[in-house]
N, C-alpha and C positions, 0 to 999 in steps of 0.2 A: 200453463205454465212451466218449463225444463228447466232444471239446476245441474249444471253440469260440474262435481267435484272429485277430489282427488281420494287415495287413501284415505280411510277415516281414523287407521293409528296413527297417521303423521301430518296431514295436511290441516293445519292449524287457521289458514286462511278460509278455508271450504267449511271445515267446523263454523265459522261465524257466518258465511250466507245460507249455511243450512239452517242454523237456528233462526234467522232470519225469517226464512222461510216457514218455519213451523210456526214460528211465535204471530205470522200474519194471521195462520190460519185457514188460509187459501189452500186449494188445493194444487200440489204439483207432482211432476215427474223427477223423479233422483237417477240420475245416471254416471255412476261410479266409475271412473277410467286409474288405470295404475300409472303411478308416478315413474318417471324413469325408466320404464321397460324398453323392450327391444324395437316394441313399435310407437313412441312417446313424439319423439321427433315428425314421423308421418302424421300423427296423429293431429299434431298441431298447426298443420299444415290446410289441415280441413277448415272447409266451410264454417261450421261450428264457431269454430275457435279464434277465427279469423279475426273478431273485433278486438281481444284481448290481447293478441298475439301471443298464445297458446296458453296463456295464465288461466288456473282455476280458483276460484270459481267460476262461475259465468251462469247468467240465466239470462232466459229466452221467453218472452214472453208473447205468443205470436210473432208479431215480426221486429217488438221491442227488443234490444240487446242491452241489458247491463249486465257490467262487470265492476272487480272492486267489490271486496266484502262490504265496505262502509256504503258504496253507492249504491249496493242493494239495499242495504238498511233502508238509506233513502224513500228510492224509488218505490219498496212498498209500503213504508208507510203514507207515500201521497195515497198509494193504492186503496190504502186503507180505511182513507180519511182521516191519519192523524191520531187515532185514539190507541196503539197497540204497541209503541217504540220508547217514545218521551216521554218525560214529567208532565204532568199538566199545569202544573205549579212553573211560570216564564223562569223565575231565578233558579231554580231545580234543574229547569227543562236545558237553559243554558250552560249552566257546569255538565251537565250530564254527555250536551252536545261536546264541552271542550274534553273533557274527559276521551271522550271517544276516540276525537281528534288526535289526543295526544297518544293514545296508544297505536293508534294506526301509523303514527309516523317517528315513533321512539322507541324505546328499550331493546336497542340492537344488540345489546351487550350479552343481555336474557334470552334474547331470540339466538342468536348467533352459536352460546356454549350451551343454551341447553332446548335442542330443536325439541318439541313436540312428538313423543310416543306416547298413548295411552293405553298401551300391553303391559310396561315397563313399571317398576318402582325398584330402584337404586338406592344404596346406601346410603347416608349423609355424607356430605361431604367440605367442609367451608370454602362458600363460594368463592370466586376469585372478586377481587375490588371493586370491579366495574361492576360486575352481577349483582354485586352488594349495594351498589350505589343506585340500582336502577331497581332492586327489591325496597330499599327505603321511601326512593320515590312512589311507586307502587302503595307501601302500605300509608304514605301522607295522603294519598289521594281516597281512597279508600275509607281514612279515620274522618279527613273532612267530609264525603259524601252521607256514611253512614251516620253522623255526628249531626249532620244538617238534616238531613232528608231521609233515613232510613229507619225511621221507627214505626213505618207501618207494616214491615215485612223482613224478611231474612234478606233480600238484594243492597244492591246500592242506595236506590233510593225509593225501597218498599219495597216496589212489587218490581218482579223480571222485566229487564226493559233492553232496550240496545247498549247502554253503557254494561248491562253486565254481558252481553252476548260479547262484545268485544275485548273483554276480563276473560270470559272462559277459557280460552287456551292456555292463559298464565295461570290459572288453579291445576289445570291437568300437568302444568311442567312444576308446578309446587308440591305435587304430588308425588310425580315420577323420580324427580330427583331430592326428594326430600329437604326441600330449600327451607332455612328459616326463616319465617312470617309470628309476629306477635299473636298470641291468644285470640283478638277481636278478628286476625286477618283470616286464620284456621277455619274459625268458624263461619267465614263467609265463602272462603273455597271449598270446605264440606258441604254446603248451601246449593252452592253453585254444581258440582261433581252429583249431588244427591237432584238435582231438577231430574224431572221424567224427561224431557229432552237430552238431555246429556245422556242418563241413564240405558237412552235408547241408541244414541252413537258411542258410545263404548261396548255396548256389547254388541253393535255392527261389527266394528273394528274387531273385536278378539275373533269373530267370524272368518274376517279375511286372510287367504293364503299369502298375500304379497310381501315379502318380507324385504325392506331396504337397509342392506347393511349398515352403510354410512348413518344411520338415523338410530342404531342399534345398542351404541356404545359409547358411554358419557366420555367427555374429551375434556372436563373442565371441572374445575369444584364449585 
């Protein structure tokens, strides 16, 4: 398998696809391409990027191509026999999939105003009202999962899984922008950041030379 991703400092969707590959336990080649550099538009027109219309991450498995992080999760879940990503319990699995899908489609204010940058930590500022609303919904989801199914470990459903993969970039945003969350949510954030996969990703991001100025200055509370 070959996974094409963007800059590790900034690319939240790439992080999700990469974590999915790591969790699968399957060998894969990692190809990092710098986002928005002078060759970006030309690179996006290449055959490897054509199926995703130039977006990352994109996973090639022989002639099979999968793009979009959640689709990559589901493909690798199928490929590994359904044992690595989702809770075994049907009710827990239904909740985990619902939460992953909501993360995939929602929280636009948080995404727009607090882009991922794992190399920075900014001073606390009161979040804008729409960001605060997104944070409240996140905390609500996390509290429900942790209280109902999280007793077996530090993650939403006990063991690290697909739902945690989808929320991992949010954890980096909470750290980067010093966003206010309750103590239990902060503990979950720290558990995500401390996961060995996340530590590997963050360490690699620190070594990147690429800088995208638009992602280096916080623009909102």
